[in-house]
C-alpha positions in Angstrom: 30.7 86.9 45.2 31.7 89.8 43.1 33.8 89.0 40.0 36.0 91.6 38.4 37.4 91.6 34.8 40.8 93.1 35.7 44.3 91.7 35.4 47.1 92.1 37.9 50.8 91.2 37.6 53.0 90.4 40.6 56.4 92.1 40.3 58.7 89.5 41.8 61.6 91.9 42.4 59.5 94.0 44.8 56.6 91.6 45.6 54.1 94.3 44.6 50.9 93.8 42.6 50.3 96.1 39.6 47.1 96.2 37.7 47.8 96.2 33.9 45.8 98.0 31.3 44.6 95.9 28.4 44.7 97.5 25.0 41.4 97.7 23.1 43.1 98.4 19.8 42.5 95.9 17.0 46.3 95.8 16.4 48.8 96.1 19.2 52.5 96.9 18.6 52.2 96.3 14.9 51.3 92.6 15.3 48.3 91.3 13.5 45.8 89.5 15.8 44.2 86.5 14.3 42.0 83.7 15.7 42.1 80.5 13.7 43.3 82.5 10.6 40.3 84.7 10.6 40.6 88.5 11.0 38.6 89.9 13.8 36.1 92.6 12.6 34.9 95.7 14.2 38.2 97.5 14.9 38.4 96.6 18.6 40.1 93.7 20.5 37.7 91.1 21.9 38.2 90.2 25.6 37.1 87.4 27.9 34.3 87.8 30.3 35.1 88.3 34.0 36.0 85.0 35.7 37.4 83.1 38.6 38.7 79.5 39.1 40.5 79.7 35.7 44.1 79.0 34.8 46.7 81.3 33.3 49.8 79.5 32.0 52.8 81.1 30.3 53.4 79.8 26.8 56.9 78.8 25.6 59.3 81.7 25.3 57.4 84.1 27.6 59.6 86.4 29.7 58.8 89.7 31.4 58.0 92.4 28.9 57.3 89.9 26.1 55.1 86.9 26.4 51.9 85.0 25.8 49.8 83.5 28.6 47.0 81.0 28.0 43.8 81.6 30.0 41.4 78.6 30.1 37.9 78.2 31.4 36.9 79.2 34.9 33.5 80.3 36.3 31.6 83.3 35.0 29.8 85.9 37.1 26.8 83.5 37.3 28.9 80.7 38.7 28.6 78.6 35.5 31.8 76.9 34.2 33.1 78.5 31.0 34.3 76.7 27.9 36.5 79.3 26.3 40.3 79.9 26.0 42.2 83.2 25.5 45.8 84.3 25.0 46.9 87.4 26.9 49.7 88.9 24.9 52.4 91.2 26.3 54.4 93.0 23.6 56.8 95.5 25.1 54.3 96.3 27.9 51.3 96.6 25.5 48.8 93.9 26.6 46.0 92.6 24.5 43.7 89.5 24.2 43.4 87.0 21.4 40.6 84.4 21.5 41.5 80.7 21.0 39.0 78.7 19.1 39.8 75.0 19.6 38.1 72.5 17.3 36.2 70.7 18.6 35.0 73.1 21.3 36.1 72.1 24.8 33.6 71.3 27.5 32.9 73.9 30.3 35.7 73.6 32.9 36.7 75.2 36.2 39.0 74.4 39.1 41.5 72.6 36.8 45.2 72.7 36.0 46.8 73.6 32.7 50.2 72.2 31.7 52.0 73.0 28.5 53.7 70.0 26.8 54.5 68.8 23.3 52.6 66.5 21.0 54.3 63.6 19.3 54.8 65.9 16.3 56.7 68.4 18.5 53.9 71.1 18.5 53.0 72.9 21.7 49.9 71.3 23.2 47.9 72.5 26.3 46.8 69.5 28.4 43.9 70.4 30.8 43.2 68.1 33.7 40.1 68.7 35.7 40.5 68.8 39.5 37.3 70.1 40.8 34.2 70.5 38.5 33.2 70.5 34.9 29.9 71.7 33.5 27.2 73.8 35.1 27.2 74.8 38.8 24.5 72.1 39.3 27.1 69.4 38.5 30.0 69.0 40.7 32.5 66.4 41.6 35.5 64.8 39.9 35.8 65.4 36.1 37.6 63.5 33.4 41.2 64.2 32.6 42.9 64.4 29.3 40.8 67.1 27.6 43.1 69.2 25.4 43.1 72.5 23.6 46.0 73.3 21.2 47.9 76.5 20.8 
């Protein structure tokens, strides 16, 4: 299995796939990128490792040309489940990544679903339900549901 780190968008008007270019600039379209209120250092935008069996879910208010998409878990190039989360930002056609750092750290997860809902306080909450496997590739089977990461 070969795993790529590219991102494609399906244009629904023409049913054509287009590969998008992700900006490596530390600041895209004048927006400050922060992860858990900490400035990223080094002048370049971090990005997730190549993966498969992950989810990508649009966050509230996302429309073509302006949006945020939550990417959760998946399997890395070695087949191990990942325990990270990222937001893919689209600001007027400029795409860039922001890392999400949930506290506590979520368990490795792949082959799952992600649904955006609201907490009792009215805040957006991402609820992740495992459907396939959780943990290393040596462990498989049905995982637990109800793990959450907040946005």
